[in-house]
C-alpha positions as CSV (number, residue, x, y, z in Angstrom):
1,M,0.1,-0.3,0.1
2,T,1.3,3.4,-0.8
3,T,0.2,6.9,0.0
4,Q,0.1,9.6,-2.2
5,D,0.1,13.3,-1.0
6,S,-0.7,16.2,-3.2
7,P,2.4,17.8,-3.4
8,I,3.0,22.1,-2.5
9,S,6.1,22.9,-4.1
10,A,7.9,26.7,-4.2
11,I,9.6,25.4,-7.0
12,A,7.9,27.2,-10.4
13,V,7.3,24.9,-13.1
14,D,5.6,24.9,-16.1
15,E,1.9,25.0,-15.4
16,P,0.2,21.9,-18.2
17,S,-2.1,23.6,-20.3
18,V,-5.6,22.4,-20.5
19,H,-4.7,20.7,-23.4
20,D,-2.4,18.6,-21.7
21,L,-5.1,18.0,-18.9
22,P,-7.7,14.7,-19.3
23,R,-11.2,15.4,-20.1
24,V,-13.6,14.3,-17.2
25,A,-17.1,13.4,-16.8
26,V,-18.5,13.8,-13.8
27,I,-22.1,11.4,-13.6
28,G,-23.9,12.0,-10.4
29,T,-23.9,15.7,-9.5
30,G,-25.5,15.4,-5.4
31,T,-24.2,17.1,-2.7
32,M,-20.5,15.1,-2.9
33,G,-20.6,15.2,-7.1
34,E,-21.4,18.7,-7.5
35,A,-18.6,19.7,-5.2
36,M,-16.0,17.7,-6.8
37,A,-17.2,18.6,-10.6
38,A,-17.3,22.5,-9.2
39,N,-13.7,21.5,-8.0
40,L,-12.7,20.2,-11.3
41,V,-14.2,23.7,-13.2
42,R,-12.0,26.2,-11.2
43,A,-8.7,24.1,-12.0
44,G,-9.5,24.6,-15.8
45,L,-10.1,20.8,-16.1
46,R,-12.8,20.3,-19.0
47,T,-15.4,19.2,-17.3
48,T,-18.9,17.4,-18.6
49,V,-22.0,16.8,-16.3
50,W,-24.6,14.9,-15.8
51,D,-27.8,13.5,-13.5
52,R,-30.3,11.4,-13.1
53,S,-32.1,14.5,-12.0
54,P,-31.5,17.6,-15.2
55,G,-31.7,20.2,-13.1
56,R,-28.7,19.5,-10.8
57,V,-26.6,20.4,-13.0
58,D,-27.6,24.1,-13.6
59,S,-25.5,25.7,-11.3
60,L,-22.4,24.0,-12.6
61,V,-23.2,24.7,-16.1
62,A,-23.4,28.4,-14.7
63,L,-19.8,27.4,-14.1
64,G,-18.4,26.5,-16.7
65,A,-19.1,22.6,-17.1
66,L,-20.4,21.3,-20.2
67,P,-24.1,19.5,-20.1
68,A,-24.8,15.8,-21.8
69,E,-28.4,14.3,-22.4
70,T,-27.2,11.2,-21.5
71,S,-24.7,9.3,-19.4
72,A,-23.0,8.0,-22.1
73,E,-22.8,11.4,-24.2
74,A,-20.5,12.2,-21.2
75,A,-18.6,9.5,-21.2
76,G,-17.6,9.8,-24.8
77,A,-16.4,12.9,-24.6
78,S,-14.0,11.8,-22.1
79,D,-11.2,10.7,-20.6
80,V,-11.7,10.1,-17.1
81,I,-15.2,9.0,-16.2
82,I,-16.0,9.4,-12.3
83,T,-19.5,8.3,-11.4
84,M,-21.1,9.6,-8.3
85,L,-24.0,8.2,-7.5
86,A,-25.8,7.1,-4.8
87,T,-26.3,3.3,-5.0
88,G,-25.1,0.7,-6.7
89,D,-28.3,-0.4,-8.5
90,A,-28.1,3.4,-9.6
91,V,-24.5,2.8,-10.8
92,V,-25.3,-0.5,-12.5
93,D,-28.4,0.8,-14.3
94,T,-26.3,3.7,-15.9
95,A,-23.1,2.1,-16.5
96,E,-25.0,-0.8,-18.0
97,D,-28.3,-0.7,-19.2
98,G,-27.4,3.3,-19.8
99,G,-24.9,2.4,-22.3
100,L,-22.2,4.7,-20.5
101,L,-19.6,1.6,-20.7
102,E,-20.1,0.8,-24.2
103,A,-19.2,4.9,-24.6
104,V,-15.9,5.2,-22.7
105,P,-13.3,5.3,-25.4
106,S,-11.1,3.0,-25.7
107,G,-8.1,3.7,-23.3
108,G,-10.3,5.8,-20.9
109,I,-10.4,5.5,-17.1
110,W,-13.6,4.6,-15.0
111,V,-13.4,5.8,-11.7
112,Q,-15.8,4.7,-9.5
113,M,-15.9,6.9,-6.5
114,G,-19.4,6.9,-4.6
115,T,-19.9,3.8,-1.7
116,I,-21.8,1.4,-3.1
117,G,-20.7,-2.0,-1.1
118,I,-18.5,-4.4,-2.0
119,A,-20.5,-7.2,-4.1
120,V,-21.5,-4.0,-6.8
121,T,-18.0,-3.1,-7.0
122,D,-16.3,-6.7,-7.7
123,H,-19.7,-7.3,-10.5
124,L,-18.4,-4.0,-12.4
125,A,-14.9,-4.7,-12.0
126,D,-15.7,-8.2,-13.9
127,V,-17.9,-6.7,-16.4
128,V,-15.2,-4.1,-17.7
129,R,-12.7,-7.2,-17.5
130,S,-15.3,-9.4,-19.9
131,R,-17.1,-6.6,-21.6
132,R,-14.3,-3.8,-22.2
133,P,-10.5,-4.7,-21.3
134,D,-9.6,-1.7,-22.9
135,V,-10.5,0.8,-20.0
136,L,-9.6,0.8,-17.3
137,F,-11.4,0.4,-14.0
138,V,-10.8,2.3,-10.9
139,D,-12.5,1.7,-7.6
140,A,-11.8,4.9,-5.9
141,P,-14.7,5.7,-2.9
142,V,-13.3,9.3,-0.7
143,S,-13.6,9.4,2.8
144,G,-15.3,12.9,3.8
145,S,-18.6,15.1,3.8
146,K,-19.6,18.1,2.3
147,A,-17.2,20.3,3.5
148,P,-14.2,18.6,2.7
149,A,-15.8,18.1,-0.8
150,E,-15.8,21.7,-1.4
151,A,-12.6,22.5,-0.5
152,G,-11.1,19.7,-2.1
153,Q,-9.5,18.1,1.2
154,L,-11.6,14.5,0.2
155,L,-9.4,11.2,1.5
156,I,-9.6,8.9,-1.8
157,L,-9.1,5.2,-1.3
158,A,-8.2,4.2,-5.0
159,S,-7.3,0.5,-5.7
160,G,-7.0,-0.2,-9.3
161,P,-4.3,-0.3,-12.2
162,D,-1.0,1.1,-11.6
163,E,-1.1,2.5,-15.8
164,A,-4.1,4.5,-14.0
165,R,-2.6,6.1,-11.4
166,A,-0.3,9.1,-13.4
167,Q,-3.2,9.7,-15.7
168,L,-5.6,10.4,-12.6
169,E,-2.8,12.3,-10.3
170,P,-4.0,15.6,-12.2
171,V,-7.9,14.9,-11.1
172,F,-7.0,13.4,-7.6
173,S,-4.9,16.4,-6.6
174,V,-8.1,18.8,-7.4
175,L,-10.4,16.5,-5.9
176,G,-8.5,15.6,-2.3
177,K,-5.8,16.3,-0.4
178,R,-4.4,12.6,-0.4
179,T,-4.9,9.2,-1.8
180,I,-4.5,5.8,-0.9
181,W,-3.7,3.6,-3.6
182,L,-4.4,-0.1,-2.7
183,E,-3.5,-3.6,-5.0
184,G,-6.7,-4.6,-6.8
185,A,-9.8,-3.1,-8.0
186,G,-12.1,-3.5,-4.6
187,R,-9.7,-3.0,-2.1
188,G,-10.7,0.6,-2.0
189,S,-14.6,-0.2,-1.2
190,R,-13.3,-2.5,1.6
191,L,-11.6,0.0,3.8
192,K,-14.4,2.3,2.7
193,L,-16.8,0.1,4.6
194,V,-14.2,-0.2,7.5
195,L,-13.5,3.3,7.9
196,N,-17.4,4.0,7.7
197,T,-18.3,1.2,10.3
198,W,-16.0,3.7,12.4
199,L,-17.8,6.7,11.5
200,A,-20.7,5.0,12.8
201,F,-19.2,3.7,16.4
202,L,-17.8,7.5,16.6
203,I,-21.3,9.0,15.8
204,E,-23.5,6.8,18.0
205,G,-21.1,7.0,20.9
206,I,-20.9,10.8,21.0
207,A,-24.6,11.5,20.8
208,E,-25.1,8.5,23.5
209,S,-22.3,9.9,25.2
210,A,-24.5,13.6,24.8
211,V,-27.4,11.9,26.1
212,L,-25.5,10.7,29.3
213,A,-23.7,14.0,30.1
214,D,-27.2,15.6,30.4
215,H,-28.4,12.9,32.7
216,L,-25.9,13.7,34.7
217,G,-26.2,17.3,34.7
218,L,-23.1,18.0,32.7
219,S,-23.3,20.4,29.3
220,I,-22.3,19.9,25.9
221,E,-19.7,22.5,26.7
222,E,-18.0,20.8,29.4
223,L,-18.2,17.5,27.2
224,S,-16.2,19.0,24.0
225,D,-13.6,21.0,26.5
226,A,-12.7,17.8,28.1
227,L,-12.3,15.7,24.9
228,E,-10.6,18.1,22.5
229,G,-7.1,17.9,22.8
230,G,-6.9,15.0,25.0
231,P,-6.4,11.5,24.1
232,L,-10.0,10.8,23.0
233,D,-10.1,13.2,20.9
234,A,-11.9,12.8,17.5
235,P,-12.0,15.5,15.0
236,A,-14.9,14.0,13.0
237,A,-17.0,13.2,16.5
238,L,-16.0,16.7,17.9
239,A,-17.8,18.6,14.8
240,K,-20.7,16.5,15.4
241,L,-20.8,17.1,18.4
242,G,-20.9,21.1,17.9
243,K,-23.9,20.3,15.5
244,I,-25.8,18.6,18.6
245,R,-24.6,21.7,21.2
246,D,-26.4,24.2,18.2
247,K,-29.2,22.5,17.3
248,D,-27.8,22.6,13.3
249,F,-29.2,19.1,11.6
250,S,-28.3,20.7,8.4
251,P,-27.0,17.8,6.0
252,E,-23.2,17.5,5.1
253,F,-23.7,13.6,5.4
254,K,-27.2,12.6,5.4
255,L,-28.2,9.6,8.2
256,R,-30.0,7.9,6.0
257,W,-26.6,7.4,3.2
258,A,-24.9,6.6,7.0
259,L,-27.5,3.7,7.4
260,K,-26.9,2.6,3.9
261,D,-23.2,2.3,4.4
262,V,-23.4,0.4,7.9
263,K,-26.1,-2.0,5.7
264,L,-23.2,-2.7,3.6
265,A,-20.8,-3.4,6.1
266,L,-23.4,-6.0,7.6
267,D,-23.7,-7.2,3.7
268,A,-20.3,-7.9,4.1
269,V,-19.8,-10.4,7.1
270,E,-21.3,-13.7,8.3
271,D,-24.6,-12.6,10.2
272,G,-24.2,-12.0,13.9
273,D,-20.2,-10.9,12.9
274,L,-20.6,-7.4,13.8
275,P,-23.1,-7.3,17.0
276,V,-22.8,-3.9,18.2
277,T,-23.1,-2.6,14.2
278,A,-26.3,-4.6,13.9
279,A,-27.7,-2.6,16.8
280,I,-26.4,0.7,14.9
281,D,-28.5,-0.1,12.3
282,R,-31.3,-1.4,13.9
283,Q,-31.4,2.3,16.0
284,W,-30.5,4.3,12.8
285,D,-33.7,2.1,10.8
286,A,-36.0,3.5,13.5
287,A,-34.7,7.1,13.2
288,V,-35.2,7.0,9.2
289,V,-38.8,5.9,10.4
290,R,-39.1,9.3,11.9
291,E,-38.5,11.2,9.4
292,L,-35.2,11.9,10.7
293,G,-33.3,10.6,7.5
294,D,-32.7,13.7,5.6
295,L,-31.1,15.3,8.5
296,D,-27.4,15.3,9.0
297,L,-25.6,12.1,10.5
298,S,-25.5,13.9,13.9
299,A,-29.2,13.9,14.2
300,A,-28.6,10.0,15.3
301,W,-28.7,12.4,19.0
302,L,-32.3,13.4,18.2
303,A,-32.9,9.3,18.2
304,V,-31.5,8.8,21.7
305,T,-32.2,12.0,23.5
306,P,-35.5,12.4,25.2
307,A,-36.1,15.7,23.9
308,G,-36.0,14.0,20.4
């Protein structure tokens, strides 16, 4: 496993011309895809966009992105095709039934960056090998939510053929602060499920800790102060604790999508192997039933607090 950080250098070098940069298509312009596409446009990369809900691309077109009528049209005009769709079914439908895969130019790179689970990712890798061996398939889900996506500070968990790395560097350097490369397409998705399970533990832990603090007459400010800078400090958890303190549940990463990732982790193991993850799954299922699913992940607190 190797780690590649975005370079920062004081040495003056010739900037690549726009003709040297890859043409990129972003398929799926929801919260994450929109932020990623906007950064690519601002960096000067020719960026074509498509979404299953056409109106979602309007702000990107105003910024300078090129609209496409279909995902196949976007793919056919690009060297690097990024899919950032919410579910595995959406990716399969778009890539196989929607004609995206057949439209990728020979030698093109398909970068699957959504969190869609192991089974679908392995299926897509097999489909590319059998139907389009002239296309490079890279499995590269990202760790980070809305704010890191907008700032180009995502962690990219890339796995796929070595020959894709150099071609993707000008794209990944715009989207993320760090890229971890793992050998073999599919390992990125595996690591992403592990990281998201860790995140689920942090969030449920901070939510229940906040409730316990309240029961014991302690404020969230006192809890946060005790955690910050100490041995138990976890920036992601503290950020969500701040949203709980402010009663600000505007979505950066929706609870329903975090629940989807928990279910993908459970699908990847034998029943009963992850008992606490299964308990979080049940807790967050109930939260979605209570119509908390479109709120931020920090709304897990609302599902356990008496005031919620």
